[in-house]
Each structure stands twice: as C-alpha cells, then as structure tokens.
N, C-alpha and C positions, 0 to 999 in steps of 0.2 A: 197388287204392287204396281207402281207407275212404270211407264215405259222407260223413263230415265233411270229409275232405281234398278230396274231389270238389267239395263245396259251396264250399270256400275258393277252389279253382281256378276254379270257375264264376263266383264273385263277382268275382275279379280279371279274368277275361275280359270280364265285363259292364262293369267300370270302364274297361278299356282301349278297348273299343268305344265307350263313351259319350264318353270324352275325345277320341276321334278326330273325332267329329261335333258335339260340344257347342259352342255359341257361348259366349264368355266370360260373357255376361250370365246364362246358365242353368247355369253351373258349380256353383252352390250345391246343385243336386240331386245332385251326386256325394258329398256328405257322408254321406247314409245308406249309400251303397255302401261308403265308406271305413270307416264305423262297423261295418258288417257284416263287412268283411274283418278289421278289428282284433279283433272278437269271435271270429271263426274262428281267428285266430292265437293268441289267449289260450287258447281251449279246447283247441287242438291241443297247446300247450306245457305245459298244466297236467294234462292227462289222465294222463301217466305217474306223476304224484304222487297220483292219486286225488282231485284237487281240481277244483272249478268256479271260475269267475271270482269270484262272490260269496263263496265260501268262502276263496279266496286273499285277497280284500279284508279279510275278518274277521281272518284270521291276521296280516296286516300291521298292522291297527288295534291288535290286542291286543299285538303285538310292540312297537309304538310306545308303548304305555301302561305298559310295564314300569317298575318292579316291581309297580305296582298292576294290578288287573284292572278290568274295566268291567261295568256292568249291560247287559242286553240293550238297553234303551232308549238308553244312551250309544253302544253299538255301532251301532245303527240310525241315530242322528243323524250318524254319521261315514261311513256307507256311501256308495259311489258310486251304487249303485242302491238307493234308499230303499224301493222297492216289494218288496224281497226279504222273505221270511218269516224274519227273523233267528232267532227261537226254533227253528224247524225246522232251519235251517242250523247253528246252534250245537250242537244235539243230534246231528246227523250228524257234526260235527267231534269231539264228545265220544266218540261210539261208535268213531270211527277213532283215538282217542287223541291228537288234536292239541290239544285244549283240556280244561280242567278247570272244573267248576262248583262253587263254594263258597258255602254260605249266608252271607248278609250278617250281620255280628256284631250289628248293632243292629235290623235290620228283617228278621224271618223270612220276609216275603213276597218279598224281593228276593234274587236270586242274582248273585254276582260271577263273571264268566268270566275265566279267565287262560289264557295260552298254555302248553302243556306243553313239556317238553324235546323230545319228538318233533316238536311243531309248530315249535319253533325250528330244529331240525335240518332239517326239510323246507324251511323258508324259506331256510336257508343253502344247501341242495342246489340249490334253484331258482336262487339267485343265482350259485352257482359254475358252474352249467350255462350261464351266459351269458344267461339269460332277462332279467334286470333291466338289465344294462349291456353286453350283448354286441353284437358286430357283426352277428349274425344277426337281431336283432329290429328292428321298424320304427323307423326313425330312427337306427339304429346307424351308418349311413354319413354322417350329417350331421356337419358340423364343429360345434364348440362355438358358434360365432357363428350358424350356420344353425339350430341347435336353439333358441337364445335367440330368434331372429327368429320361428320357428314358434310358440314358446310365447307370445310377445307377440301374434302374429296370432290365435291361438286365444283368448286372453283377450279381445282386442278383438271377436272374433266373438261371444263369449258375453255381452258387455255388453248 
C-alpha cells in the first residue's frame, strides 16, 4: 500500500473512531478530518493523470472559459485554493502539454493561458473514469434530493 493510500485509510479510521465517541455538540471538529479525507481522495484519483488538485482546478477553470483564455490573475481569482502559486502551476501544466501560453495582443506584459487539446482530452478521460459523476466518488451514493440537502447545508455552514 502506498504511503498516500495509507494516510487516507488512517484518516478514515480517525474519523470513524471520532464519530463513535463525539458528542453532537463537538461534531464540528470532524470537518477538518473530512476535508483531509477528501484531499486524499482527490490526490489518489488525479495521480494517474499526472495532476495535483490545484492543477486540475486550473484545467477546469480554463475549460470553462473556452473559447477565450484567461490571464494568470483571472485564473487565481477563480481558484478554490487562492494561496496556490498559479504562475508556477501554469508553467508545470505548460511543460506537460496541458495548457498553452499566448502573449496578449494589446499588452505585452500579460500572457493569456488556454487549455490545449491534450488538457481537454485529459479532463474528458478523468470524467469518463467516473471521477466527476461516478458512483465511486464521495457522495456518489446520495440521491439527488440528499445531494441537494447536503449542498444547502454546506452553503449554510459557510455563511
């Protein structure tokens, strides 16, 4: 078992032990455990594609901006994790062939980043593998109503 998979199993074990003894009033402390478990899940499923979570986020952002590209600042403003070093991540994606950098037509200081055909294909491969909408991912066993309830509760939690 890989070190990362072991960490995911260890996190799940800690969550289960915690849930068994936690009083309802202290259950909010399980959120960091759940966040860690979801991060492990994401890392484990993206590794075969040579992507990290933030890189996957960038590819999805760029795919959603088609046919236009975005500046690095625009990408950063849409990132889930805004502390990421977007310039470095974009460069790694460029070297891997997932994105292309094009000089801005009017401002030579700015670069526009677009998703490449290889990046689009990789996103399609990830989706076809069931990562995005598959039964094997977290929440995949929820009914549509349960998923909507969970989304509502998470929105309420973040208010």
